[in-house]
All heavy atoms as a GROMACS GRO file, in nm:
protein
  523
    1MET      N    1   2.302   3.133  10.419
    1MET     CA    2   2.422   3.169  10.493
    1MET      C    3   2.472   3.046  10.568
    1MET      O    4   2.397   2.979  10.637
    1MET     CB    5   2.388   3.283  10.590
    1MET     CG    6   2.504   3.321  10.678
    1MET     SD    7   2.465   3.452  10.792
    1MET     CE    8   2.507   3.592  10.693
    2SER      N    9   2.600   3.016  10.557
    2SER     CA   10   2.657   2.900  10.624
    2SER      C   11   2.697   2.932  10.768
    2SER      O   12   2.715   3.048  10.805
    2SER     CB   13   2.778   2.848  10.547
    2SER     OG   14   2.879   2.946  10.547
    3ASP      N   15   2.709   2.829  10.846
    3ASP     CA   16   2.752   2.845  10.985
    3ASP      C   17   2.902   2.873  10.987
    3ASP      O   18   2.979   2.812  10.913
    3ASP     CB   19   2.723   2.719  11.065
    3ASP     CG   20   2.574   2.694  11.079
    3ASP    OD1   21   2.498   2.792  11.093
    3ASP    OD2   22   2.533   2.577  11.075
    4PRO      N   23   2.948   2.966  11.072
    4PRO     CA   24   3.091   2.999  11.076
    4PRO      C   25   3.175   2.885  11.131
    4PRO      O   26   3.128   2.802  11.208
    4PRO     CB   27   3.098   3.122  11.168
    4PRO     CG   28   2.974   3.115  11.250
    4PRO     CD   29   2.871   3.045  11.167
    5VAL      N   30   3.301   2.883  11.090
    5VAL     CA   31   3.399   2.788  11.141
    5VAL      C   32   3.511   2.869  11.204
    5VAL      O   33   3.554   2.971  11.149
    5VAL     CB   34   3.454   2.699  11.027
    5VAL    CG1   35   3.567   2.610  11.077
    5VAL    CG2   36   3.342   2.616  10.967
    6TYR      N   37   3.559   2.824  11.318
    6TYR     CA   38   3.659   2.898  11.394
    6TYR      C   39   3.790   2.821  11.403
    6TYR      O   40   3.792   2.698  11.401
    6TYR     CB   41   3.609   2.927  11.535
    6TYR     CG   42   3.481   3.005  11.538
    6TYR    CD1   43   3.359   2.939  11.546
    6TYR    CD2   44   3.482   3.142  11.529
    6TYR    CE1   45   3.241   3.010  11.547
    6TYR    CE2   46   3.364   3.215  11.530
    6TYR     CZ   47   3.244   3.148  11.539
    6TYR     OH   48   3.126   3.219  11.539
    7LYS      N   49   3.898   2.893  11.414
    7LYS     CA   50   4.031   2.837  11.439
    7LYS      C   51   4.079   2.892  11.572
    7LYS      O   52   4.054   3.009  11.605
    7LYS     CB   53   4.127   2.881  11.327
    7LYS     CG   54   4.271   2.847  11.348
    7LYS     CD   55   4.300   2.704  11.313
    7LYS     CE   56   4.451   2.678  11.324
    7LYS     NZ   57   4.480   2.538  11.319
    8VAL      N   58   4.147   2.809  11.650
    8VAL     CA   59   4.202   2.850  11.778
    8VAL      C   60   4.353   2.828  11.775
    8VAL      O   61   4.400   2.723  11.735
    8VAL     CB   62   4.140   2.768  11.894
    8VAL    CG1   63   4.202   2.808  12.028
    8VAL    CG2   64   3.990   2.786  11.897
    9VAL      N   65   4.428   2.931  11.816
    9VAL     CA   66   4.573   2.920  11.827
    9VAL      C   67   4.616   2.964  11.967
    9VAL      O   68   4.543   3.036  12.035
    9VAL     CB   69   4.647   3.004  11.720
    9VAL    CG1   70   4.615   2.954  11.581
    9VAL    CG2   71   4.615   3.151  11.733
   10GLU      N   72   4.732   2.920  12.007
   10GLU     CA   73   4.786   2.956  12.138
   10GLU      C   74   4.903   3.051  12.119
   10GLU      O   75   4.990   3.028  12.035
   10GLU     CB   76   4.830   2.829  12.210
   10GLU     CG   77   4.847   2.847  12.358
   10GLU     CD   78   4.859   2.714  12.430
   10GLU    OE1   79   4.972   2.663  12.437
   10GLU    OE2   80   4.757   2.661  12.476
   11ILE      N   81   4.901   3.159  12.195
   11ILE     CA   82   5.008   3.259  12.189
   11ILE      C   83   5.052   3.293  12.331
   11ILE      O   84   4.979   3.266  12.427
   11ILE     CB   85   4.964   3.387  12.113
   11ILE    CG1   86   4.844   3.455  12.183
   11ILE    CG2   87   4.930   3.356  11.968
   11ILE    CD1   88   4.803   3.588  12.120
   12VAL      N   89   5.169   3.353  12.343
   12VAL     CA   90   5.221   3.392  12.475
   12VAL      C   91   5.262   3.538  12.469
   12VAL      O   92   5.340   3.579  12.383
   12VAL     CB   93   5.343   3.305  12.514
   12VAL    CG1   94   5.398   3.350  12.649
   12VAL    CG2   95   5.306   3.158  12.517
   13GLY      N   96   5.205   3.618  12.559
   13GLY     CA   97   5.240   3.759  12.570
   13GLY      C   98   5.323   3.784  12.693
   13GLY      O   99   5.309   3.714  12.793
   14THR      N  100   5.410   3.885  12.686
   14THR     CA  101   5.494   3.920  12.801
   14THR      C  102   5.489   4.071  12.825
   14THR      O  103   5.458   4.149  12.736
   14THR     CB  104   5.640   3.878  12.780
   14THR    OG1  105   5.695   3.951  12.672
   14THR    CG2  106   5.653   3.730  12.754
   15SER      N  107   5.519   4.108  12.949
   15SER     CA  108   5.528   4.249  12.986
   15SER      C  109   5.606   4.261  13.116
   15SER      O  110   5.598   4.173  13.202
   15SER     CB  111   5.389   4.310  13.006
   15SER     OG  112   5.398   4.439  13.062
   16ASP      N  113   5.676   4.370  13.131
   16ASP     CA  114   5.742   4.397  13.259
   16ASP      C  115   5.654   4.484  13.348
   16ASP      O  116   5.694   4.519  13.458
   16ASP     CB  117   5.880   4.460  13.238
   16ASP     CG  118   5.874   4.592  13.164
   16ASP    OD1  119   5.765   4.634  13.121
   16ASP    OD2  120   5.981   4.653  13.147
   17LYS      N  121   5.532   4.517  13.300
   17LYS     CA  122   5.441   4.604  13.375
   17LYS      C  123   5.332   4.529  13.450
   17LYS      O  124   5.312   4.552  13.569
   17LYS     CB  125   5.373   4.704  13.279
   17LYS     CG  126   5.468   4.790  13.199
   17LYS     CD  127   5.545   4.885  13.286
   17LYS     CE  128   5.633   4.973  13.200
   17LYS     NZ  129   5.755   5.011  13.266
   18SER      N  130   5.258   4.440  13.379
   18SER     CA  131   5.144   4.373  13.443
   18SER      C  132   5.092   4.257  13.358
   18SER      O  133   5.127   4.245  13.240
   18SER     CB  134   5.028   4.472  13.463
   18SER     OG  135   4.973   4.510  13.338
   19ILE      N  136   5.007   4.175  13.420
   19ILE     CA  137   4.938   4.067  13.348
   19ILE      C  138   4.852   4.126  13.237
   19ILE      O  139   4.852   4.077  13.125
   19ILE     CB  140   4.851   3.985  13.446
   19ILE    CG1  141   4.937   3.910  13.548
   19ILE    CG2  142   4.756   3.892  13.371
   19ILE    CD1  143   5.016   3.795  13.492
   20SER      N  144   4.778   4.232  13.269
   20SER     CA  145   4.691   4.294  13.169
   20SER      C  146   4.769   4.344  13.049
   20SER      O  147   4.727   4.328  12.934
   20SER     CB  148   4.614   4.412  13.230
   20SER     OG  149   4.526   4.367  13.328
   21LYS      N  150   4.884   4.403  13.073
   21LYS     CA  151   4.967   4.454  12.963
   21LYS      C  152   5.022   4.338  12.880
   21LYS      O  153   5.032   4.349  12.758
   21LYS     CB  154   5.081   4.540  13.019
   21LYS     CG  155   5.156   4.614  12.914
   21LYS     CD  156   5.068   4.716  12.843
   21LYS     CE  157   5.149   4.792  12.740
   21LYS     NZ  158   5.063   4.866  12.648
   22ALA      N  159   5.055   4.226  12.943
   22ALA     CA  160   5.102   4.108  12.870
   22ALA      C  161   4.992   4.058  12.776
   22ALA      O  162   5.018   4.022  12.661
   22ALA     CB  163   5.145   3.999  12.967
   23ILE      N  164   4.867   4.058  12.824
   23ILE     CA  165   4.753   4.018  12.741
   23ILE      C  166   4.737   4.115  12.625
   23ILE      O  167   4.723   4.075  12.508
   23ILE     CB  168   4.623   4.011  12.824
   23ILE    CG1  169   4.632   3.896  12.925
   23ILE    CG2  170   4.501   3.995  12.734
   23ILE    CD1  171   4.522   3.897  13.030
   24GLU      N  172   4.740   4.244  12.654
   24GLU     CA  173   4.725   4.346  12.550
   24GLU      C  174   4.835   4.336  12.446
   24GLU      O  175   4.809   4.347  12.325
   24GLU     CB  176   4.724   4.486  12.612
   24GLU     CG  177   4.601   4.514  12.694
   24GLU     CD  178   4.611   4.645  12.771
   24GLU    OE1  179   4.704   4.725  12.748
   24GLU    OE2  180   4.524   4.666  12.857
   25ASN      N  181   4.958   4.312  12.489
   25ASN     CA  182   5.071   4.297  12.396
   25ASN      C  183   5.050   4.178  12.303
   25ASN      O  184   5.076   4.187  12.182
   25ASN     CB  185   5.203   4.281  12.472
   25ASN     CG  186   5.247   4.409  12.541
   25ASN    OD1  187   5.197   4.517  12.513
   25ASN    ND2  188   5.339   4.395  12.634
   26ALA      N  189   5.005   4.066  12.359
   26ALA     CA  190   4.982   3.946  12.279
   26ALA      C  191   4.873   3.968  12.176
   26ALA      O  192   4.889   3.933  12.058
   26ALA     CB  193   4.946   3.829  12.370
   27ILE      N  194   4.762   4.028  12.216
   27ILE     CA  195   4.650   4.052  12.125
   27ILE      C  196   4.690   4.151  12.016
   27ILE      O  197   4.658   4.131  11.898
   27ILE     CB  198   4.525   4.102  12.201
   27ILE    CG1  199   4.476   3.996  12.299
   27ILE    CG2  200   4.415   4.144  12.105
   27ILE    CD1  201   4.431   3.866  12.239
   28ALA      N  202   4.760   4.255  12.054
   28ALA     CA  203   4.803   4.356  11.956
   28ALA      C  204   4.893   4.293  11.850
   28ALA      O  205   4.878   4.318  11.730
   28ALA     CB  206   4.874   4.472  12.026
   29LYS      N  207   4.987   4.210  11.893
   29LYS     CA  208   5.078   4.146  11.798
   29LYS      C  209   5.004   4.046  11.710
   29LYS      O  210   5.026   4.042  11.588
   29LYS     CB  211   5.191   4.077  11.876
   29LYS     CG  212   5.301   4.024  11.790
   29LYS     CD  213   5.380   4.136  11.728
   29LYS     CE  214   5.505   4.083  11.664
   29LYS     NZ  215   5.587   4.190  11.607
   30ALA      N  216   4.917   3.966  11.769
   30ALA     CA  217   4.841   3.866  11.692
   30ALA      C  218   4.750   3.932  11.589
   30ALA      O  219   4.734   3.882  11.478
   30ALA     CB  220   4.759   3.779  11.786
   31SER      N  221   4.693   4.046  11.624
   31SER     CA  222   4.601   4.113  11.531
   31SER      C  223   4.673   4.168  11.409
   31SER      O  224   4.609   4.199  11.308
   31SER     CB  225   4.523   4.225  11.602
   31SER     OG  226   4.609   4.330  11.638
   32GLY      N  227   4.805   4.175  11.414
   32GLY     CA  228   4.882   4.218  11.299
   32GLY      C  229   4.892   4.112  11.190
   32GLY      O  230   4.916   4.144  11.074
   33SER      N  231   4.874   3.985  11.227
   33SER     CA  232   4.885   3.879  11.127
   33SER      C  233   4.762   3.788  11.119
   33SER      O  234   4.748   3.712  11.025
   33SER     CB  235   5.010   3.794  11.153
   33SER     OG  236   5.003   3.736  11.281
   34LEU      N  237   4.673   3.795  11.218
   34LEU     CA  238   4.551   3.715  11.216
   34LEU      C  239   4.430   3.806  11.199
   34LEU      O  240   4.417   3.906  11.270
   34LEU     CB  241   4.537   3.635  11.347
   34LEU     CG  242   4.648   3.536  11.379
   34LEU    CD1  243   4.627   3.480  11.519
   34LEU    CD2  244   4.650   3.424  11.277
   35ARG      N  245   4.342   3.769  11.106
   35ARG     CA  246   4.220   3.848  11.085
   35ARG      C  247   4.103   3.786  11.158
   35ARG      O  248   4.103   3.667  11.189
   35ARG     CB  249   4.189   3.856  10.935
   35ARG     CG  250   4.293   3.933  10.857
   35ARG     CD  251   4.246   3.958  10.716
   35ARG     NE  252   4.209   3.834  10.648
   35ARG     CZ  253   4.275   3.782  10.546
   35ARG    NH1  254   4.382   3.841  10.500
   35ARG    NH2  255   4.234   3.670  10.491
   36HIS      N  256   4.004   3.867  11.186
   36HIS     CA  257   3.877   3.824  11.244
   36HIS      C  258   3.892   3.765  11.385
   36HIS      O  259   3.821   3.671  11.422
   36HIS     CB  260   3.806   3.723  11.152
   36HIS     CG  261   3.797   3.767  11.011
   36HIS    ND1  262   3.727   3.879  10.972
   36HIS    CD2  263   3.851   3.714  10.897
   36HIS    CE1  264   3.737   3.893  10.841
   36HIS    NE2  265   3.811   3.795  10.793
   37LEU      N  266   3.985   3.820  11.464
   37LEU     CA  267   3.997   3.776  11.604
   37LEU      C  268   3.866   3.808  11.675
   37LEU      O  269   3.811   3.916  11.660
   37LEU     CB  270   4.113   3.848  11.674
   37LEU     CG  271   4.254   3.807  11.632
   37LEU    CD1  272   4.356   3.896  11.701
   37LEU    CD2  273   4.280   3.662  11.663
   38GLY      N  274   3.821   3.712  11.756
   38GLY     CA  275   3.693   3.733  11.821
   38GLY      C  276   3.694   3.716  11.972
   38GLY      O  277   3.610   3.772  12.041
   39TRP      N  278   3.787   3.639  12.024
   39TRP     CA  279   3.788   3.614  12.169
   39TRP      C  280   3.924   3.563  12.213
   39TRP      O  281   4.006   3.524  12.131
   39TRP     CB  282   3.678   3.514  12.207
   39TRP     CG  283   3.690   3.382  12.136
   39TRP    CD1  284   3.629   3.347  12.019
   39TRP    CD2  285   3.765   3.268  12.176
   39TRP    NE1  286   3.663   3.219  11.983
   39TRP    CE2  287   3.747   3.167  12.079
   39TRP    CE3  288   3.848   3.241  12.283
   39TRP    CZ2  289   3.808   3.044  12.087
   39TRP    CZ3  290   3.909   3.116  12.292
   39TRP    CH2  291   3.888   3.019  12.194
   40PHE      N  292   3.946   3.566  12.344
   40PHE     CA  293   4.066   3.505  12.401
   40PHE      C  294   4.032   3.440  12.534
   40PHE      O  295   3.933   3.474  12.598
   40PHE     CB  296   4.180   3.606  12.418
   40PHE     CG  297   4.161   3.705  12.529
   40PHE    CD1  298   4.207   3.676  12.657
   40PHE    CD2  299   4.099   3.826  12.506
   40PHE    CE1  300   4.191   3.767  12.761
   40PHE    CE2  301   4.082   3.918  12.609
   40PHE     CZ  302   4.128   3.888  12.736
   41GLU      N  303   4.115   3.344  12.571
   41GLU     CA  304   4.102   3.274  12.698
   41GLU      C  305   4.241   3.266  12.761
   41GLU      O  306   4.336   3.224  12.695
   41GLU     CB  307   4.047   3.134  12.674
   41GLU     CG  308   4.046   3.045  12.794
   41GLU     CD  309   4.007   2.901  12.760
   41GLU    OE1  310   3.966   2.873  12.646
   41GLU    OE2  311   4.020   2.815  12.849
   42VAL      N  312   4.253   3.308  12.886
   42VAL     CA  313   4.380   3.295  12.956
   42VAL      C  314   4.396   3.150  13.000
   42VAL      O  315   4.312   3.096  13.070
   42VAL     CB  316   4.387   3.390  13.078
   42VAL    CG1  317   4.513   3.364  13.158
   42VAL    CG2  318   4.378   3.535  13.034
   43VAL      N  319   4.502   3.086  12.953
   43VAL     CA  320   4.529   2.946  12.982
   43VAL      C  321   4.624   2.932  13.100
   43VAL      O  322   4.607   2.846  13.185
   43VAL     CB  323   4.588   2.875  12.858
   43VAL    CG1  324   4.624   2.732  12.888
   43VAL    CG2  325   4.492   2.884  12.741
   44GLN      N  326   4.724   3.020  13.104
   44GLN     CA  327   4.826   3.010  13.210
   44GLN      C  328   4.889   3.146  13.234
   44GLN      O  329   4.906   3.225  13.141
   44GLN     CB  330   4.932   2.910  13.167
   44GLN     CG  331   5.034   2.876  13.272
   44GLN     CD  332   5.130   2.769  13.223
   44GLN    OE1  333   5.182   2.777  13.113
   44GLN    NE2  334   5.152   2.668  13.306
   45MET      N  335   4.920   3.173  13.360
   45MET     CA  336   4.992   3.295  13.396
   45MET      C  337   5.116   3.254  13.476
   45MET      O  338   5.110   3.166  13.560
   45MET     CB  339   4.906   3.386  13.483
   45MET     CG  340   4.786   3.442  13.412
   45MET     SD  341   4.690   3.554  13.516
   45MET     CE  342   4.616   3.441  13.632
   46ARG      N  343   5.226   3.319  13.445
   46ARG     CA  344   5.349   3.294  13.519
   46ARG      C  345   5.437   3.417  13.510
   46ARG      O  346   5.405   3.511  13.439
   46ARG     CB  347   5.420   3.168  13.467
   46ARG     CG  348   5.464   3.177  13.325
   46ARG     CD  349   5.508   3.041  13.272
   46ARG     NE  350   5.501   3.041  13.129
   46ARG     CZ  351   5.393   3.016  13.057
   46ARG    NH1  352   5.280   2.985  13.116
   46ARG    NH2  353   5.395   3.020  12.926
   47GLY      N  354   5.547   3.414  13.580
   47GLY     CA  355   5.635   3.530  13.576
   47GLY      C  356   5.777   3.494  13.614
   47GLY      O  357   5.807   3.382  13.652
   48ASN      N  358   5.861   3.593  13.603
   48ASN     CA  359   6.003   3.580  13.634
   48ASN      C  360   6.033   3.669  13.754
   48ASN      O  361   5.984   3.781  13.762
   48ASN     CB  362   6.084   3.623  13.511
   48ASN     CG  363   6.231   3.631  13.540
   48ASN    OD1  364   6.280   3.738  13.569
   48ASN    ND2  365   6.299   3.520  13.531
   49ILE      N  366   6.114   3.618  13.845
   49ILE     CA  367   6.152   3.693  13.964
   49ILE      C  368   6.301   3.724  13.956
   49ILE      O  369   6.382   3.637  13.924
   49ILE     CB  370   6.124   3.613  14.092
   49ILE    CG1  371   5.974   3.580  14.101
   49ILE    CG2  372   6.172   3.688  14.215
   49ILE    CD1  373   5.941   3.479  14.209
   50ALA      N  374   6.337   3.848  13.983
   50ALA     CA  375   6.478   3.888  13.987
   50ALA      C  376   6.499   3.978  14.108
   50ALA      O  377   6.423   4.072  14.132
   50ALA     CB  378   6.516   3.963  13.859
   51ASP      N  379   6.598   3.948  14.185
   51ASP     CA  380   6.630   4.026  14.305
   51ASP      C  381   6.511   4.039  14.400
   51ASP      O  382   6.487   4.145  14.458
   51ASP     CB  383   6.683   4.164  14.267
   51ASP     CG  384   6.809   4.157  14.183
   51ASP    OD1  385   6.894   4.070  14.212
   51ASP    OD2  386   6.823   4.238  14.089
   52GLY      N  387   6.432   3.931  14.413
   52GLY     CA  388   6.320   3.931  14.505
   52GLY      C  389   6.198   4.009  14.459
   52GLY      O  390   6.106   4.029  14.538
   53LYS      N  391   6.195   4.051  14.334
   53LYS     CA  392   6.082   4.128  14.281
   53LYS      C  393   6.036   4.068  14.148
   53LYS      O  394   6.113   4.003  14.077
   53LYS     CB  395   6.122   4.274  14.257
   53LYS     CG  396   6.160   4.347  14.383
   53LYS     CD  397   6.196   4.489  14.351
   53LYS     CE  398   6.238   4.560  14.479
   53LYS     NZ  399   6.278   4.698  14.454
   54VAL      N  400   5.910   4.094  14.115
   54VAL     CA  401   5.858   4.049  13.986
   54VAL      C  402   5.932   4.124  13.876
   54VAL      O  403   5.938   4.247  13.876
   54VAL     CB  404   5.706   4.074  13.975
   54VAL    CG1  405   5.658   4.038  13.835
   54VAL    CG2  406   5.631   3.995  14.080
   55ASN      N  407   5.992   4.049  13.786
   55ASN     CA  408   6.070   4.107  13.677
   55ASN      C  409   5.990   4.112  13.547
   55ASN      O  410   6.000   4.208  13.472
   55ASN     CB  411   6.198   4.025  13.658
   55ASN     CG  412   6.288   4.082  13.552
   55ASN    OD1  413   6.319   4.199  13.553
   55ASN    ND2  414   6.330   3.998  13.459
   56ARG      N  415   5.913   4.007  13.519
   56ARG     CA  416   5.839   3.998  13.394
   56ARG      C  417   5.718   3.906  13.412
   56ARG      O  418   5.726   3.806  13.480
   56ARG     CB  419   5.928   3.943  13.282
   56ARG     CG  420   5.858   3.932  13.148
   56ARG     CD  421   5.956   3.927  13.032
   56ARG     NE  422   6.031   4.050  13.015
   56ARG     CZ  423   5.985   4.157  12.951
   56ARG    NH1  424   5.866   4.157  12.899
   56ARG    NH2  425   6.060   4.265  12.940
   57TYR      N  426   5.606   3.946  13.350
   57TYR     CA  427   5.485   3.866  13.350
   57TYR      C  428   5.475   3.795  13.215
   57TYR      O  429   5.512   3.851  13.112
   57TYR     CB  430   5.361   3.955  13.367
   57TYR     CG  431   5.361   4.033  13.495
   57TYR    CD1  432   5.416   4.160  13.501
   57TYR    CD2  433   5.306   3.979  13.611
   57TYR    CE1  434   5.417   4.233  13.619
   57TYR    CE2  435   5.306   4.052  13.730
   57TYR     CZ  436   5.362   4.178  13.733
   57TYR     OH  437   5.362   4.251  13.849
   58GLN      N  438   5.424   3.671  13.217
   58GLN     CA  439   5.407   3.594  13.095
   58GLN      C  440   5.269   3.528  13.101
   58GLN      O  441   5.235   3.464  13.201
   58GLN     CB  442   5.516   3.489  13.084
   58GLN     CG  443   5.521   3.419  12.951
   58GLN     CD  444   5.636   3.321  12.944
   58GLN    OE1  445   5.656   3.241  13.034
   58GLN    NE2  446   5.713   3.328  12.837
   59VAL      N  447   5.191   3.545  12.994
   59VAL     CA  448   5.054   3.494  12.990
   59VAL      C  449   5.035   3.412  12.862
   59VAL      O  450   5.061   3.462  12.753
   59VAL     CB  451   4.951   3.609  12.995
   59VAL    CG1  452   4.809   3.553  12.995
   59VAL    CG2  453   4.973   3.697  13.116
   60THR      N  454   4.989   3.288  12.879
   60THR     CA  455   4.955   3.205  12.764
   60THR      C  456   4.806   3.221  12.736
   60THR      O  457   4.724   3.209  12.828
   60THR     CB  458   4.988   3.057  12.790
   60THR    OG1  459   5.127   3.046  12.823
   60THR    CG2  460   4.956   2.970  12.670
   61LEU      N  461   4.774   3.249  12.611
   61LEU     CA  462   4.635   3.273  12.570
   61LEU      C  463   4.596   3.179  12.458
   61LEU      O  464   4.680   3.146  12.372
   61LEU     CB  465   4.618   3.415  12.515
   61LEU     CG  466   4.659   3.533  12.601
   61LEU    CD1  467   4.654   3.660  12.516
   61LEU    CD2  468   4.571   3.545  12.719
   62LYS      N  469   4.470   3.140  12.455
   62LYS     CA  470   4.411   3.082  12.336
   62LYS      C  471   4.331   3.195  12.273
   62LYS      O  472   4.256   3.265  12.342
   62LYS     CB  473   4.316   2.967  12.371
   62LYS     CG  474   4.387   2.842  12.415
   62LYS     CD  475   4.288   2.730  12.436
   62LYS     CE  476   4.359   2.605  12.483
   62LYS     NZ  477   4.263   2.496  12.506
   63VAL      N  478   4.353   3.218  12.144
   63VAL     CA  479   4.275   3.319  12.072
   63VAL      C  480   4.198   3.250  11.960
   63VAL      O  481   4.248   3.159  11.895
   63VAL     CB  482   4.363   3.434  12.016
   63VAL    CG1  483   4.420   3.516  12.128
   63VAL    CG2  484   4.473   3.384  11.927
   64GLY      N  485   4.076   3.294  11.942
   64GLY     CA  486   3.990   3.236  11.838
   64GLY      C  487   3.959   3.338  11.730
   64GLY      O  488   3.942   3.456  11.759
   65PHE      N  489   3.952   3.290  11.607
   65PHE     CA  490   3.915   3.377  11.496
   65PHE      C  491   3.833   3.298  11.395
   65PHE      O  492   3.842   3.176  11.386
   65PHE     CB  493   4.038   3.440  11.430
   65PHE     CG  494   4.141   3.342  11.381
   65PHE    CD1  495   4.142   3.302  11.248
   65PHE    CD2  496   4.238   3.292  11.466
   65PHE    CE1  497   4.237   3.212  11.202
   65PHE    CE2  498   4.335   3.203  11.421
   65PHE     CZ  499   4.334   3.163  11.287
   66THR      N  500   3.752   3.370  11.320
   66THR     CA  501   3.665   3.311  11.220
   66THR      C  502   3.744   3.286  11.092
   66THR      O  503   3.816   3.375  11.045
   66THR     CB  504   3.547   3.406  11.188
   66THR    OG1  505   3.484   3.443  11.310
   66THR    CG2  506   3.447   3.339  11.097
   67LEU      N  507   3.730   3.166  11.037
   67LEU     CA  508   3.794   3.136  10.908
   67LEU      C  509   3.710   3.194  10.796
   67LEU      O  510   3.588   3.195  10.801
   67LEU     CB  511   3.807   2.984  10.891
   67LEU     CG  512   3.901   2.914  10.988
   67LEU    CD1  513   3.896   2.764  10.966
   67LEU    CD2  514   4.042   2.966  10.974
   68GLU      N  515   3.779   3.240  10.692
   68GLU     CA  516   3.708   3.299  10.578
   68GLU      C  517   3.656   3.190  10.487
   68GLU      O  518   3.710   3.084  10.477
   68GLU     CB  519   3.803   3.390  10.499
   68GLU     CG  520   3.845   3.509  10.580
   68GLU     CD  521   3.944   3.597  10.506
   68GLU    OE1  522   4.008   3.554  10.408
   68GLU    OE2  523   3.960   3.712  10.548
   0.00000   0.00000   0.00000
């Protein structure tokens, strides 16, 4: 059995609800086109403010998956 090789890509998720939802949205979308997702790392969190309130959350993630 050979040792696995991994690929890492960076994606950005958004949500108007929460940081957690932005992460979930990003992973859900990525899992539609990337196979064998195994982990994620939050690289950056930021958001948009409108009328003095948080309008949208944005999270940059690194996601790793095993190459076939």
